[in-house]
N, C-alpha and C positions, 0 to 999 in steps of 0.2 A: 470228711467234714460236710455237713449240710451246706448246700450251695446258697441257701437263704441266710443272709447275714446283714448286719447293720454296723455302722460305725457312729458312735456318739461321743459327746464330751463326758468325761468322768465327773462324778459328784462325790461329796464326802461319804455318802452311803456305799460307794464302791470300794472304799479303802481296803477292806479285808480281802475281797476277791482279787483285787488288783495286786495286793502284796503277795498273795499266794501264787498268782500267775508269774509275777516278777521273780520270786524265789525259784520256781521251777525253771524258768528261762535262764537265769543266771547260772544255775548249776549245770544245765545242759550246755551252755556257752563255754564255760571255763573248765568243764570236766576234761581231763587229759592235758590241760595246760597248767593248772595249779595243783599243788599237792592237796590231798584230802584234808590235812590239818588246816589249811587255809579255807578250803571249800566249806568246811564245817562252821566257819565263822560267818559265812553268808547264810544266815538263818532267818526264821520268821520275824524275829525282832528287828534285824537290820533291814529286811525288806519293808517292814511296816514303817520304820523311821524314814526311809527314802521316799516311800509313797506319800507319807504325811508332809514331808518337805515339799514335794511337788505340788500337792493339793493346797498347801498354805502359801505358795509362791504365786502371786497374782499374775506374773508374767508367763507362767507355764500353761501350756495347753496340752491336755491329755486326751487322746482318742482311744476308745475301747472298741475292739472288734468283738461283736456278740453274735452268737448263733445258738438258738434254742435256749436262751437265758443263761448260757455259759460264756465266760470270758475266754476268748481264744487268742487274742493278741492285743497289743497296745503300742502306742507311739507317744513320746513326750517331746514337745518342741517349745522353744522360747526365743525371744530376740537375743542375739549374742551380746553379752555385756562388754566384750572386748573389741568387737568390730561393728562400728556404727553402720546401721542399715542392713545388717546381715541377720539371718535367722539361723538357728542351730537345732538340729535334731539331736536331742540329748540321749535318747535311748529308744530302741524299737525292739520288741520281742514278740514271739508267738509260739503257740504250741506246735508240735511237729506235724500235725495234721492240717495246718493252715496252708492254703494254696499260694502259689506265686502271685496269682491275680489278686487275692485278698491282701497279701502283703503290699502289693502295688497300690491298692485302694487306701490302705493305712498311710502309706507314704504320701499319696496324693492329698489325703485329708490334712496332713501336717503342712504340706506345701501351700495348700489353699489358705489355711489359717494364718500362716506367716505372710503370704502375699496380701491378705486382707489388711495386714498391719503395715503394708508398704515395703515388705522385704522380698525382693525378687531374686536375691542371692541367698542361698541356704547351703550350709555345710554340715557334715557329720564326720565322726571319727570311727573307722572300722578296724577291727582286729586284722592286722596284716595277714595272719595265717588263716583267716576265715574266708577262703576263696569263694564259697557259695554266696556269702553276703556281699562281697566286693563285686562279683559278676552281676548279682541281682541289682544292686544299686546302679551299676553302670547301665544295665538295661532299662532302668527307670529314668535315665537322662543325666545321672551324676557323672562327673569326670574325676578320675584319680589325680591327685596332686603329688608333687614331690615331697611335700611337707609330711614329716612323721614325728610322732612323739613317743617317748618311752614311759611306761608305767611299771613300777616294781611292786609286786605283791609276793609276800613270803620270800622265797629265794629265787623267784622267777621274774624276769623282766619281759614284758610284752610290748610289742611294737604296734602302734596304731597309725593308719594312714588317713589323711584328710581327703574327703570327697566333696566336690562342689556341684551344686545345681544352680545355674544362672538362667533364669527365665528369659532374659533379654538376649542371650547368645545362642539359645537352642530351642528347638521346638520340642516340648515334652512328648513322650511316647504314649501318654494316656489321654 
């Protein structure tokens, strides 16, 4: 990937490209975990619905990683509705050619947006079996928690582990 990139806030005009990126990412994330019959339900229409929901939610902040006018990655964050004073990274995804450093910049973009709203504690839920993502977030200053949640899709139950970043308790690595 071209080393020249930028991260900016998403606009309504980005909906189509963002939905296509999300669709590609979701398929690559869950391929091998979910049966093809379920993966086929994750289609352009479902990706568009989710992107529209994010864009229409005034609390959501969507960052887009762009390189050469191509969408290469995204991050979606918002205040957590259940934990007062906490931010939540709802989803983060990228093309396979995006570097670790660029993913770190996306994560930093989300943390800065949430910290500007007074949220120094941020959490996210990562697929327990996705060791790359878990190790990557740990290297970004997130700490694994014991909390886990189960999500059932089709005939498969996936386990997600909670990861927390607390600006007041650690010095970020970026």
